[in-house]
Steps between C-alpha positions, in 0.01 A plus 500: 500500500373794299624839388365825357710615206493803276534442125420752231343749741255244640507289814445124506458259791685182401598167650709215360339335199274796413462614141458876449455727199713815518559785258717404204879497536764361265605150605523174305274208589642290782719783629540551873369833630583655838265748665696696759228748594343299783265711712396232749616149581273275702505152642608402850616857566367790297750761381366834385729713286555870543451526201678173396603190695881486522654208309169340399453379144243302306619279214272390218510354150349655187245256359322708236514830312156596377219749492235565759124521453352767278399819678237721337515877543168667417454879503170678447452874518154600615289734291727470195357319201687174434798603712618163623804279449591140578857378520649166596831423667689182593798546730808279466557282807764265635395189693735404785498190721636571850768247598657617827460773758823595679509703818 
C-alpha cells in the first residue's frame, strides 16, 4: 500500500517503512506524527482525493532533526566589474519513518 501526502507545501509518495526528509517542524525525537493531508491512497483499490481522501491518515515517527545539504546561490551581473556574490544556505529538516497508512 502507498499514499501521496502533502507536508510543508511539498508532495511525497510514501509506503510503510519509508524514511523521508520533510521541512522542519517542532517535534521531539521519537514522537508520533500524523499526516492528514492524503492526496491519493493506492493498493488493491486506488482512492483519489478531491482534493483530499476522506478519513485517510499516514502515521510516522520522528527519527532525526537536522540540516540538509548546503545549497550555493551564485549571482553574477554581466558587464559590471566584479559584480558577483556567493551565498550558502542549509535548510533545517525533519526525518520521519512511515509506520502505518490508514484508509
